[in-house]
Each structure stands twice: as C-alpha cells, then as structure tokens.
Z-matrix of the N, CA and C atoms (Angstrom, degrees):
N
C 1 1.453
C 2 1.530 1 109.29
N 3 1.283 2 115.98 1 127.13
C 4 1.460 3 122.66 2 177.90
C 5 1.530 4 108.39 3 -83.21
N 6 1.349 5 117.18 4 126.45
C 7 1.466 6 120.78 5 -177.45
C 8 1.530 7 110.05 6 -134.89
N 9 1.350 8 116.94 7 76.37
C 10 1.471 9 119.14 8 -177.28
C 11 1.522 10 113.86 9 -60.51
N 12 1.345 11 117.41 10 -23.83
C 13 1.468 12 118.74 11 178.30
C 14 1.526 13 111.47 12 -66.20
N 15 1.333 14 116.62 13 -14.20
C 16 1.468 15 120.54 14 177.56
C 17 1.526 16 112.67 15 -103.29
N 18 1.316 17 118.34 16 6.64
C 19 1.462 18 120.91 17 176.80
C 20 1.528 19 108.49 18 -72.15
N 21 1.294 20 114.66 19 141.47
C 22 1.469 21 120.67 20 -179.05
C 23 1.526 22 111.89 21 -54.44
N 24 1.332 23 116.43 22 -44.36
C 25 1.468 24 119.69 23 -177.47
C 26 1.524 25 113.29 24 -69.66
N 27 1.331 26 118.45 25 -8.55
C 28 1.454 27 121.77 26 177.76
C 29 1.531 28 112.77 27 -100.34
N 30 1.313 29 117.00 28 6.03
C 31 1.467 30 121.68 29 -179.45
C 32 1.522 31 110.22 30 -93.98
N 33 1.318 32 117.41 31 130.90
C 34 1.466 33 121.47 32 174.85
C 35 1.529 34 110.23 33 -68.65
N 36 1.305 35 116.52 34 -38.72
C 37 1.459 36 121.03 35 -174.27
C 38 1.522 37 112.99 36 -66.39
N 39 1.335 38 118.27 37 -33.93
C 40 1.456 39 119.18 38 -174.01
C 41 1.533 40 113.92 39 -64.33
N 42 1.340 41 119.54 40 -52.00
C 43 1.477 42 116.90 41 179.64
C 44 1.528 43 112.60 42 -64.22
N 45 1.346 44 117.52 43 -31.06
C 46 1.467 45 120.06 44 176.15
C 47 1.526 46 110.08 45 -64.60
N 48 1.325 47 116.06 46 -47.84
C 49 1.465 48 121.48 47 -179.92
C 50 1.527 49 110.82 48 -61.49
N 51 1.335 50 117.26 49 -51.01
C 52 1.459 51 121.04 50 -175.96
C 53 1.533 52 111.63 51 -65.75
N 54 1.326 53 116.73 52 -40.72
C 55 1.467 54 120.47 53 178.56
C 56 1.524 55 110.57 54 -65.17
N 57 1.312 56 117.00 55 -42.13
C 58 1.465 57 120.83 56 177.79
C 59 1.533 58 110.83 57 -60.65
N 60 1.318 59 115.84 58 -46.82
C 61 1.465 60 120.57 59 -178.92
C 62 1.527 61 111.03 60 -62.09
N 63 1.337 62 117.07 61 -45.28
C 64 1.461 63 120.80 62 -179.07
C 65 1.534 64 112.20 63 -70.08
N 66 1.315 65 116.88 64 -35.52
C 67 1.470 66 120.17 65 177.00
C 68 1.523 67 109.87 66 -65.14
N 69 1.318 68 116.61 67 -43.99
C 70 1.467 69 120.71 68 178.02
C 71 1.529 70 110.12 69 -60.71
N 72 1.318 71 116.26 70 -36.48
C 73 1.477 72 121.18 71 178.19
C 74 1.538 73 110.79 72 -63.46
N 75 1.334 74 116.71 73 -36.73
C 76 1.467 75 121.17 74 178.36
C 77 1.534 76 110.14 75 -65.78
N 78 1.325 77 116.51 76 -35.37
C 79 1.466 78 120.99 77 178.63
C 80 1.529 79 112.68 78 -67.97
N 81 1.319 80 116.99 79 -28.95
C 82 1.470 81 122.27 80 -169.33
C 83 1.531 82 115.07 81 -48.24
N 84 1.331 83 120.86 82 -51.64
C 85 1.470 84 118.27 83 -177.87
C 86 1.534 85 113.74 84 -64.98
N 87 1.322 86 116.77 85 -32.89
C 88 1.464 87 120.31 86 179.22
C 89 1.528 88 110.78 87 -71.02
N 90 1.319 89 115.75 88 -40.09
C 91 1.466 90 120.04 89 179.70
C 92 1.526 91 111.18 90 -72.84
N 93 1.324 92 116.15 91 -31.00
C 94 1.462 93 119.75 92 176.06
C 95 1.530 94 110.02 93 -60.42
N 96 1.336 95 116.77 94 -38.07
C 97 1.467 96 121.24 95 176.53
C 98 1.526 97 111.11 96 -61.90
N 99 1.335 98 116.54 97 -32.73
C 100 1.464 99 121.21 98 178.51
C 101 1.525 100 111.65 99 -83.35
N 102 1.325 101 116.13 100 -17.29
C 103 1.461 102 120.38 101 -178.52
C 104 1.515 103 113.92 102 78.75
N 105 1.350 104 116.46 103 27.97
C 106 1.471 105 120.57 104 -179.65
C 107 1.526 106 110.05 105 -131.98
N 108 1.318 107 115.48 106 158.50
C 109 1.461 108 121.89 107 173.34
C 110 1.527 109 109.20 108 -86.69
N 111 1.341 110 116.18 109 170.71
C 112 1.453 111 119.10 110 179.18
C 113 1.534 112 112.59 111 -61.24
N 114 1.345 113 119.63 112 -46.64
C 115 1.470 114 118.45 113 177.41
C 116 1.538 115 112.79 114 -61.72
N 117 1.329 116 117.50 115 -36.51
C 118 1.467 117 120.11 116 176.92
C 119 1.529 118 110.23 117 -65.67
N 120 1.312 119 117.16 118 -38.00
C 121 1.465 120 122.56 119 176.65
C 122 1.532 121 110.41 120 -59.96
N 123 1.330 122 116.60 121 -42.11
C 124 1.465 123 120.20 122 178.77
C 125 1.527 124 111.18 123 -61.45
N 126 1.334 125 116.72 124 -41.01
C 127 1.472 126 120.47 125 176.52
C 128 1.521 127 109.51 126 -61.46
N 129 1.322 128 116.74 127 -45.75
C 130 1.472 129 120.31 128 179.66
C 131 1.523 130 111.09 129 -61.52
N 132 1.329 131 117.17 130 -40.12
C 133 1.468 132 119.85 131 177.95
C 134 1.521 133 111.34 132 -56.98
N 135 1.337 134 116.91 133 -43.57
C 136 1.467 135 119.09 134 -179.84
C 137 1.519 136 111.01 135 -66.06
N 138 1.325 137 116.96 136 -38.06
C 139 1.466 138 119.79 137 -179.92
C 140 1.531 139 111.43 138 -71.40
N 141 1.318 140 117.23 139 -38.01
C 142 1.472 141 119.57 140 177.11
C 143 1.521 142 110.56 141 -65.06
N 144 1.317 143 117.47 142 -33.37
C 145 1.463 144 120.60 143 -179.07
C 146 1.527 145 112.62 144 -81.79
N 147 1.327 146 117.57 145 -42.74
C 148 1.463 147 120.83 146 -171.11
C 149 1.524 148 114.64 147 -112.82
N 150 1.323 149 118.60 148 -1.37
C 151 1.469 150 123.35 149 -178.12
C 152 1.530 151 111.12 150 64.88
N 153 1.335 152 117.17 151 -149.93
C 154 1.464 153 121.79 152 -175.27
C 155 1.525 154 110.66 153 -55.27
N 156 1.331 155 115.58 154 135.14
C 157 1.458 156 120.53 155 -179.60
C 158 1.518 157 109.90 156 -146.62
N 159 1.308 158 115.16 157 158.70
C 160 1.458 159 119.86 158 173.65
C 161 1.531 160 108.73 159 -78.90
N 162 1.320 161 115.55 160 160.27
C 163 1.460 162 120.54 161 175.47
C 164 1.526 163 109.28 162 -58.89
N 165 1.321 164 116.95 163 -41.00
C 166 1.469 165 121.76 164 179.72
C 167 1.523 166 111.34 165 -60.02
N 168 1.327 167 116.56 166 -44.36
C 169 1.460 168 121.14 167 -179.49
C 170 1.536 169 110.96 168 -63.34
N 171 1.316 170 117.11 169 -44.21
C 172 1.472 171 120.63 170 178.22
C 173 1.527 172 109.33 171 -62.36
N 174 1.337 173 116.46 172 -43.85
C 175 1.459 174 120.71 173 179.53
C 176 1.522 175 112.06 174 -59.02
N 177 1.327 176 117.29 175 -41.73
C 178 1.467 177 121.15 176 178.90
C 179 1.524 178 110.91 177 -64.73
N 180 1.313 179 116.33 178 -42.95
C 181 1.468 180 119.97 179 -179.17
C 182 1.529 181 111.88 180 -64.78
N 183 1.329 182 116.43 181 -35.18
C 184 1.466 183 121.05 182 -176.04
C 185 1.532 184 112.99 183 -99.72
N 186 1.327 185 117.13 184 0.95
C 187 1.464 186 121.59 185 -178.84
C 188 1.532 187 110.59 186 57.93
N 189 1.324 188 115.73 187 43.76
C 190 1.463 189 122.06 188 -179.63
C 191 1.522 190 110.38 189 -121.22
N 192 1.310 191 115.77 190 142.84
C 193 1.456 192 121.91 191 175.20
C 194 1.529 193 109.17 192 -78.97
N 195 1.304 194 116.05 193 156.74
C 196 1.460 195 122.39 194 -179.56
C 197 1.531 196 111.99 195 -56.85
N 198 1.339 197 117.38 196 -39.32
C 199 1.461 198 119.95 197 -178.04
C 200 1.532 199 112.67 198 -68.68
N 201 1.323 200 118.06 199 -20.42
C 202 1.465 201 122.48 200 174.09
C 203 1.521 202 109.97 201 -86.82
N 204 1.311 203 116.12 202 -39.05
C 205 1.459 204 122.32 203 -175.32
C 206 1.532 205 112.76 204 -73.33
N 207 1.312 206 117.96 205 -38.59
C 208 1.468 207 121.47 206 -175.22
C 209 1.529 208 112.92 207 -56.29
N 210 1.345 209 120.23 208 -47.91
C 211 1.467 210 118.71 209 178.02
C 212 1.536 211 113.20 210 -62.68
N 213 1.338 212 116.52 211 -35.17
C 214 1.473 213 120.29 212 176.36
C 215 1.527 214 110.38 213 -61.39
N 216 1.327 215 115.53 214 -44.76
C 217 1.462 216 120.57 215 -178.58
C 218 1.526 217 111.03 216 -67.09
N 219 1.323 218 117.09 217 -38.12
C 220 1.469 219 120.27 218 177.53
C 221 1.525 220 110.77 219 -60.78
N 222 1.340 221 116.07 220 -42.68
C 223 1.472 222 119.12 221 179.89
C 224 1.532 223 111.29 222 -67.92
N 225 1.332 224 117.13 223 -38.05
C 226 1.467 225 119.46 224 176.61
C 227 1.528 226 110.65 225 -65.35
N 228 1.320 227 116.46 226 -35.09
C 229 1.461 228 119.98 227 177.36
C 230 1.530 229 110.42 228 -69.11
N 231 1.335 230 117.37 229 -39.82
C 232 1.471 231 121.06 230 176.87
C 233 1.525 232 111.18 231 -61.75
N 234 1.325 233 116.31 232 -31.56
C 235 1.468 234 121.50 233 177.92
C 236 1.522 235 111.73 234 -81.94
N 237 1.334 236 115.97 235 -0.34
C 238 1.461 237 123.73 236 179.67
C 239 1.537 238 113.39 237 62.18
N 240 1.343 239 115.15 238 35.15
C 241 1.463 240 120.53 239 177.65
C 242 1.522 241 112.03 240 -99.42
N 243 1.340 242 116.19 241 -22.75
C 244 1.468 243 121.55 242 177.41
C 245 1.520 244 109.67 243 -137.47
N 246 1.330 245 114.28 244 166.12
C 247 1.465 246 122.08 245 171.99
C 248 1.527 247 106.50 246 -127.71
N 249 1.328 248 115.42 247 135.05
C 250 1.470 249 121.12 248 174.77
C 251 1.521 250 107.28 249 -104.16
N 252 1.327 251 115.67 250 133.93
C 253 1.467 252 119.56 251 179.03
C 254 1.524 253 109.32 252 -150.20
N 255 1.317 254 115.56 253 158.00
C 256 1.469 255 120.96 254 177.42
C 257 1.526 256 109.36 255 -75.83
N 258 1.309 257 115.86 256 141.65
C 259 1.449 258 121.21 257 176.86
C 260 1.531 259 109.45 258 -63.88
N 261 1.310 260 115.95 259 142.29
C 262 1.465 261 120.41 260 177.60
C 263 1.527 262 111.32 261 -73.10
N 264 1.333 263 117.13 262 -25.43
C 265 1.464 264 120.78 263 -177.71
C 266 1.531 265 112.99 264 -93.50
N 267 1.355 266 116.75 265 -23.97
C 268 1.463 267 120.34 266 179.63
C 269 1.526 268 108.27 267 -147.60
N 270 1.304 269 115.76 268 104.52
C 271 1.459 270 121.73 269 -173.94
C 272 1.532 271 113.21 270 -61.41
N 273 1.330 272 117.50 271 -20.49
C 274 1.469 273 120.83 272 178.49
C 275 1.521 274 112.13 273 -74.02
N 276 1.318 275 117.35 274 -17.94
C 277 1.463 276 123.00 275 -175.74
C 278 1.516 277 110.70 276 -93.47
N 279 1.338 278 115.72 277 128.42
C 280 1.463 279 121.08 278 176.03
C 281 1.525 280 107.69 279 -98.47
N 282 1.327 281 114.97 280 125.65
C 283 1.465 282 121.50 281 -179.80
C 284 1.530 283 109.21 282 -99.84
N 285 1.332 284 114.81 283 144.82
C 286 1.457 285 121.81 284 178.81
C 287 1.526 286 108.01 285 -116.21
N 288 1.323 287 115.10 286 127.87
C 289 1.462 288 122.21 287 -177.68
C 290 1.521 289 109.00 288 -129.24
N 291 1.302 290 116.73 289 138.02
C 292 1.463 291 120.77 290 174.86
C 293 1.521 292 110.32 291 -70.83
N 294 1.322 293 116.52 292 141.89
C 295 1.458 294 121.13 293 170.68
C 296 1.536 295 107.68 294 -84.97
N 297 1.310 296 117.43 295 175.82
C 298 1.468 297 119.96 296 175.15
C 299 1.518 298 110.46 297 -59.34
N 300 1.344 299 116.72 298 -40.01
C 301 1.475 300 120.67 299 178.46
C 302 1.529 301 110.45 300 -62.71
N 303 1.331 302 117.10 301 -40.27
C 304 1.463 303 121.43 302 177.59
C 305 1.518 304 112.11 303 -64.53
N 306 1.321 305 116.00 304 -38.30
C 307 1.469 306 120.57 305 177.99
C 308 1.526 307 110.66 306 -68.82
N 309 1.333 308 117.19 307 -39.61
C 310 1.469 309 120.95 308 -179.46
C 311 1.526 310 111.45 309 -67.68
N 312 1.318 311 116.75 310 -29.77
C 313 1.461 312 120.88 311 -179.74
C 314 1.529 313 111.33 312 -63.36
N 315 1.322 314 116.44 313 -26.60
C 316 1.464 315 121.15 314 179.28
C 317 1.520 316 110.96 315 -57.07
N 318 1.314 317 116.86 316 -41.25
C 319 1.467 318 120.66 317 -179.34
C 320 1.527 319 110.56 318 -61.78
N 321 1.324 320 116.71 319 -41.25
C 322 1.468 321 121.26 320 178.18
C 323 1.529 322 111.12 321 -65.85
N 324 1.315 323 116.39 322 -32.73
C 325 1.470 324 121.53 323 -175.50
C 326 1.526 325 113.15 324 -80.39
N 327 1.303 326 117.75 325 -14.07
C 328 1.471 327 120.91 326 -173.62
C 329 1.528 328 114.27 327 -55.34
N 330 1.323 329 118.07 328 -32.57
C 331 1.466 330 121.08 329 -177.02
C 332 1.529 331 113.34 330 -83.33
N 333 1.325 332 117.80 331 -13.61
C 334 1.464 333 120.34 332 -174.19
C 335 1.534 334 112.47 333 -59.81
N 336 1.341 335 120.60 334 -50.01
C 337 1.471 336 118.27 335 -179.17
C 338 1.537 337 113.46 336 -56.42
N 339 1.332 338 117.67 337 -40.51
C 340 1.470 339 120.46 338 178.89
C 341 1.526 340 110.66 339 -63.29
N 342 1.332 341 116.47 340 -41.12
C 343 1.466 342 120.36 341 -179.86
C 344 1.524 343 110.97 342 -66.60
N 345 1.307 344 116.90 343 -37.05
C 346 1.464 345 120.44 344 179.47
C 347 1.529 346 109.68 345 -67.24
N 348 1.318 347 117.61 346 -47.24
C 349 1.468 348 121.19 347 178.81
C 350 1.526 349 110.02 348 -60.22
N 351 1.331 350 116.73 349 -42.68
C 352 1.469 351 120.21 350 178.95
C 353 1.525 352 111.01 351 -61.17
N 354 1.317 353 117.03 352 -34.78
C 355 1.473 354 119.54 353 -179.45
C 356 1.530 355 111.59 354 -70.89
N 357 1.323 356 118.09 355 -18.99
C 358 1.459 357 122.31 356 178.67
C 359 1.534 358 112.11 357 -85.80
N 360 1.331 359 116.80 358 -14.06
C 361 1.460 360 119.63 359 -175.38
C 362 1.522 361 110.72 360 -60.63
N 363 1.331 362 114.01 361 133.08
C 364 1.449 363 120.80 362 -174.70
C 365 1.520 364 106.86 363 -164.20
N 366 1.311 365 116.75 364 155.26
C 367 1.464 366 120.38 365 179.38
C 368 1.521 367 112.94 366 -70.00
N 369 1.329 368 116.84 367 -15.21
C 370 1.465 369 119.76 368 -174.47
C 371 1.520 370 113.91 369 -94.54
N 372 1.339 371 118.06 370 -6.20
C 373 1.467 372 120.80 371 179.99
C 374 1.524 373 109.32 372 -143.85
N 375 1.328 374 115.75 373 135.40
C 376 1.465 375 119.84 374 -179.27
C 377 1.526 376 110.02 375 -96.27
N 378 1.317 377 115.58 376 165.74
C 379 1.461 378 120.81 377 176.36
C 380 1.532 379 110.01 378 -62.50
N 381 1.330 380 116.70 379 -38.11
C 382 1.462 381 121.09 380 178.48
C 383 1.530 382 110.84 381 -61.76
N 384 1.330 383 116.78 382 -40.64
C 385 1.463 384 120.50 383 178.35
C 386 1.530 385 110.84 384 -64.30
N 387 1.323 386 116.14 385 -39.55
C 388 1.473 387 119.53 386 178.89
C 389 1.531 388 110.88 387 -65.77
N 390 1.321 389 117.29 388 -40.29
C 391 1.467 390 121.32 389 178.99
C 392 1.536 391 109.48 390 -65.42
N 393 1.326 392 117.10 391 -43.64
C 394 1.465 393 121.29 392 177.92
C 395 1.526 394 109.99 393 -61.87
N 396 1.324 395 116.45 394 -43.05
C 397 1.467 396 121.59 395 179.11
C 398 1.527 397 110.50 396 -61.18
N 399 1.311 398 117.28 397 -43.32
C 400 1.468 399 121.15 398 178.86
C 401 1.528 400 110.31 399 -61.28
N 402 1.321 401 117.28 400 -45.18
C 403 1.471 402 120.97 401 178.60
C 404 1.521 403 110.55 402 -61.79
N 405 1.332 404 117.34 403 -41.24
C 406 1.458 405 121.87 404 178.64
C 407 1.530 406 110.35 405 -64.35
N 408 1.327 407 116.96 406 -41.75
C 409 1.461 408 120.24 407 178.41
C 410 1.526 409 111.46 408 -62.27
N 411 1.332 410 117.20 409 -40.81
C 412 1.465 411 119.52 410 177.27
C 413 1.527 412 111.27 411 -63.96
N 414 1.337 413 117.71 412 -37.84
C 415 1.470 414 120.00 413 175.47
C 416 1.527 415 110.17 414 -61.78
N 417 1.323 416 116.28 415 -46.19
C 418 1.458 417 121.10 416 179.49
C 419 1.520 418 110.78 417 -62.67
N 420 1.310 419 116.82 418 -42.03
C 421 1.469 420 121.71 419 177.94
C 422 1.530 421 110.82 420 -58.05
N 423 1.318 422 116.76 421 -44.75
C 424 1.468 423 120.88 422 179.36
C 425 1.528 424 111.34 423 -65.61
N 426 1.318 425 117.25 424 -41.45
C 427 1.465 426 120.78 425 178.61
C 428 1.532 427 109.66 426 -62.34
N 429 1.328 428 116.19 427 -48.72
C 430 1.463 429 120.12 428 -178.54
C 431 1.521 430 111.52 429 -64.90
N 432 1.323 431 117.05 430 -38.83
C 433 1.463 432 120.14 431 178.73
C 434 1.524 433 110.50 432 -63.53
N 435 1.329 434 116.98 433 -42.60
C 436 1.468 435 120.30 434 178.40
C 437 1.522 436 111.24 435 -61.97
N 438 1.330 437 117.07 436 -37.05
C 439 1.467 438 121.02 437 -176.98
C 440 1.523 439 112.80 438 -77.61
N 441 1.333 440 117.12 439 -24.47
C 442 1.464 441 119.92 440 -176.85
C 443 1.525 442 112.99 441 -103.35
N 444 1.309 443 117.21 442 -5.99
C 445 1.476 444 119.94 443 -178.37
C 446 1.514 445 111.70 444 -81.93
C-alpha cells in the first residue's frame, strides 16, 4: 500500500525537529565559551531582557514546565550566574535574579545572534525569508500553545 502521507518529506514535524537540532548544534561552540547549555542560555536571555522574574514567568516565556526548569536553574545557580530566592510578597513564589557574573556574561553573548545569522547565510535563502519564517514559527508556536494549554 502506497501511503505518501507517511513519507518523511511530507511530515511537518521532521524539518522542524531537524532544523532545531542543527541550529542548536551551531550554537554549541559559542555557548561553550559562555559555559552554558542552550536551555540555560534561553533562561539567561529572558533575564537579560526582563530582569528579575519568577520561575513561573520564565517557564511561560520559554514554554517549559517547572519540573524541567528547576534543574536548569539549579545548575545556573551552581555556576553563580543566578540567585533563587523566595518572593517577599508571596513566599510560594521563587524569584530568579542575575548575579554580577550573570550580568557580565551578557556582554560576551552580544555577538552570538550575529554569528548565528551569518552561519545561515546561503544563496538559497534570503534574510527576508528567514525573518518571515521566524514570524511564521511564532504564529505556529502560539497556535500549538493555545491547543495544548
């Protein structure tokens, strides 16, 4: 029985998965210089952009559950890049704050996005196509989040 709907090249999930994996691989040497993993880098990005945040807020921004986020935060704290503390207004809330070392790491990270974009440069895809693709991915992310929440 011929079933083209089951062909690998006809799956939406496969190019998303493979592109994500390969993109993360491109980040690896730059993040190694910072001494962080890709998920830890994502946490740092949210803190550099929004400053002190609750674990819940970071989880919402990164689409991560608390049980996934907590070990990441523990490792960042062990690296002395963040501090975890109870909120003064609600003891149930854990707040995440950058340390001075975490703040200084931002300066080192500033060149990473440019290097990543440069690594994507190719005659077969334009910068405009990449920007459109990113916008489309965010739309898809929002749709999927609404359906799975």
